C-alpha positions in Angstrom: 21.5 -20.1 13.3 20.1 -16.5 13.5 16.7 -17.7 12.3 16.7 -20.5 15.0 17.6 -17.9 17.6 14.9 -15.6 16.5 12.3 -18.4 16.6 13.3 -19.5 20.1 13.4 -15.9 21.5 10.0 -15.1 19.9 8.6 -18.2 21.6 10.1 -17.0 25.0 8.7 -13.5 24.5 5.2 -14.9 23.8 5.5 -17.1 26.9 6.4 -14.1 28.9 3.4 -12.2 27.7 1.1 -15.2 28.3 2.5 -15.5 31.8 1.8 -11.8 32.4 -1.7 -11.9 30.9 -2.7 -14.7 33.3 -3.3 -12.2 36.1 -7.1 -11.9 35.5 -7.4 -15.7 36.0 -4.9 -16.4 38.8 -3.8 -14.7 42.0 -1.5 -16.2 44.6 -1.0 -13.5 47.2 1.6 -15.4 49.3 3.4 -17.1 46.5 6.0 -14.4 46.1 7.1 -14.8 49.7 7.2 -18.5 49.7 10.3 -20.6 49.2 9.5 -21.5 45.7 8.5 -17.9 44.8 11.7 -16.6 46.5 13.9 -19.0 44.5 12.2 -17.9 41.3 12.6 -14.2 42.2 16.3 -14.5 43.1 17.0 -16.6 40.0 15.2 -14.2 37.8 16.9 -11.2 39.3 20.3 -12.8 38.8 19.5 -13.6 35.1 18.4 -10.0 34.6 21.8 -8.9 35.7 23.6 -11.1 33.1 22.8 -8.6 30.2 25.0 -6.1 32.0 28.1 -8.2 31.1 27.6 -7.7 27.3 26.8 -4.0 27.8 30.0 -3.4 29.9 32.4 -5.5 27.8 31.2 -4.0 24.5 31.9 -0.4 25.7 35.3 -1.1 27.4 38.1 -1.6 24.9 40.5 -3.2 27.3 38.0 -5.4 28.9 36.7 -6.5 25.5 40.2 -7.5 24.4 40.7 -9.5 27.6 37.3 -11.3 27.5 37.1 -12.0 23.8 40.2 -14.2 24.1 38.0 -16.7 25.8 34.4 -15.8 25.0 33.3 -14.2 21.7 31.0 -11.2 21.5 28.5 -13.3 19.7 28.4 -15.7 22.7 28.0 -12.8 25.1 25.2 -11.4 22.9 23.4 -14.7 23.0 23.7 -14.7 26.8 22.4 -11.2 26.8 19.4 -12.1 24.8 18.4 -15.4 26.5 19.1 -14.2 30.0 17.3 -11.0 29.3 14.1 -12.9 28.4 14.3 -15.9 30.8 14.9 -13.6 33.8 11.6 -11.6 33.3 9.7 -14.8 32.8 10.8 -16.1 36.2 10.2 -12.7 37.8 6.6 -12.7 36.5 6.1 -16.2 37.8 7.6 -15.1 41.1 5.0 -12.3 41.4 2.1 -14.8 41.6 0.2 -12.2 39.6 0.0 -10.1 42.8 0.0 -6.5 41.3 -1.1 -4.4 44.2 1.8 -2.1 45.2 2.9 0.8 43.0 6.5 -0.4 43.0 5.4 -3.9 41.9 3.2 -2.6 39.1 5.9 -0.2 37.8 8.6 -2.9 38.0 6.4 -5.3 36.0 5.5 -2.7 33.4 9.1 -1.6 33.0 10.3 -5.3 32.7 7.8 -5.9 29.9 8.9 -2.6 28.2 12.6 -3.4 28.3 12.1 -6.9 26.9 9.8 -5.8 24.1 11.9 -2.9 23.1 15.0 -5.1 23.1 13.2 -7.8 21.0 11.9 -5.3 18.4 15.1 -3.4 18.2 17.3 -6.5 17.9 15.4 -8.2 15.1 13.9 -5.2 13.3 17.3 -3.4 13.2 19.1 -6.5 11.8 16.3 -6.9 9.2 16.7 -3.2 8.1 20.5 -3.5 8.0 20.2 -6.6 5.8 17.7 -4.8 3.5 20.0 -1.9 3.1 22.9 -4.1 2.1 20.7 -6.0 -0.4 19.3 -2.8 -1.9 22.8 -1.3 -2.2 23.9 -4.4 -4.1 20.9 -4.1 -6.4 21.6 -0.4 -6.9 25.2 -1.1 -7.9 24.0 -3.6 -10.5 21.3 -1.2 -11.8 23.9 1.6 -12.1 26.2 -0.6 -14.1 23.4 -1.5 -16.5 22.4 2.2 -16.7 26.0 3.2 -17.6 26.0 0.6 -20.4 22.6 1.9 -21.7 24.0 5.5 -21.6 27.0 4.5 -23.7 24.7 2.7 -26.2 22.3 5.6 -26.6 25.2 8.1 -26.8 26.4 6.2 -29.8 23.1 6.8 -31.6 22.3 10.5 -31.9 18.8 9.8 -33.2 17.9 7.8 -30.1 19.5 10.4 -27.9 17.4 13.2 -29.5 14.2 11.2 -28.9 15.0 11.2 -25.1 14.8 15.0 -24.9 11.1 15.0 -23.8 12.2 12.9 -20.8 15.2 15.1 -19.7 13.4 16.3 -16.5 10.6 15.3 -14.3 7.9 17.7 -15.6 8.6 17.2 -19.3 8.7 13.4 -18.7 5.3 13.6 -17.0 3.7 15.6 -19.8 5.1 13.2 -22.4 3.7 10.3 -20.5 0.3 11.9 -20.3 -0.1 13.1 -23.9 1.9 10.6 -25.8 2.0 7.3 -23.8 2.7 5.3 -26.9 6.1 7.0 -27.3 7.4 5.2 -24.2 6.0 1.7 -24.6 6.3 1.3 -28.4 9.7 0.1 -29.8 8.6 1.7 -33.1 8.8 5.2 -31.6 11.9 4.7 -29.4 14.8 2.3 -29.9 15.2 -0.5 -27.4 18.3 1.2 -25.8 16.3 4.4 -25.2 13.4 2.5 -23.6 15.9 0.5 -21.4 17.6 3.8 -20.3 14.3 5.4 -19.2 13.3 2.3 -17.3 16.7 2.0 -15.6 16.7 5.6 -14.6 13.3 5.1 -12.9 14.5 1.9 -11.2 17.7 3.7 -9.9 15.7 6.6 -8.6 13.2 4.2 -6.8 16.1 2.2 -5.3 17.9 5.3 -4.1 14.7 6.5 -2.4 14.2 3.1 -0.7 17.8 3.1 0.6 17.4 6.7 1.9 14.1 5.7 3.7 15.8 2.7 5.3 18.8 4.9 6.4 16.3 7.2 8.1 14.8 4.3 10.0 18.3 3.2 10.9 19.0 6.6 12.5 15.8 6.4 14.5 16.7 3.0 15.8 20.1 4.4 16.9 18.1 6.6 19.2 16.0 3.6 20.2 19.2 1.9 21.5 19.8 4.8 23.8 16.2 4.6 25.0 16.5 0.9 25.6 19.7 1.3 27.7 18.1 4.2 29.7 15.0 2.2 30.6 17.1 -0.8 31.4 19.0 1.1 34.1 15.6 2.4 35.4 14.5 -1.2 35.6 17.6 -2.1 37.6 16.9 0.8 40.0 13.4 -0.5 40.5 14.6 -4.1 40.9 17.1 -3.1 43.6 14.4 -1.1 45.4 12.1 -4.1 45.3 14.8 -6.4 46.7 15.7 -3.9 49.4 12.1 -3.6 50.7 11.6 -7.4 50.4 14.6 -7.9 52.8 13.7 -5.0 55.0 10.2 -6.2 55.7 11.3 -9.7 56.2 11.7 -13.0 54.4 8.3 -14.5 55.1 9.2 -18.1 54.2 11.2 -18.3 57.4 8.1 -17.4 59.5 
């Protein structure tokens, strides 16, 4: 289901970008003020307000308990995503590619930024979270195998003594440089010793990978705050646009 959602949303985001990139080829200066343009603009604006529902419900415990009796958070999130992409598509069509005023240009740029930041954060964050879970499961399995190898080597004093050159990073590096055969050849090290060395390296690599992913996850927590901040900036610009459109007249009634 998630893969299907990702595919559909990706297609909608591409459609939005294509609609925006059409401005060098198409200009309809009076379309935004026409009846069709007005309907597209109002519908798009309403759809762009729908994502607020998920944001408010998610952060209000009492409201969340009341709403989730009838609508799940997963459903609200789906509305948040689809409405958050469909609204901007209709708004861009409403513009008729008329980007002349500073407010209109800023509003369009902010709309694209909000959608793209939401899209990247939504699917990249979920991908990183999944990778962290998978790597932690792999690390747990490696640690079990490592513990078993430690017990096996500890039961053999000769094999344990042969591991002394690999007891720290620098000694291991020197041993690898000057006596490479001592690692790869079963005749110089018993199988359990070789397995222990390889497992220790695998565990270290996996721990480093998990730490790197956790760092990315922390950065994306900051991204969420950024996404919310620019979303409210977008709403402020959108309300300003609507106000001036009403103030200067609804031209389709002329």
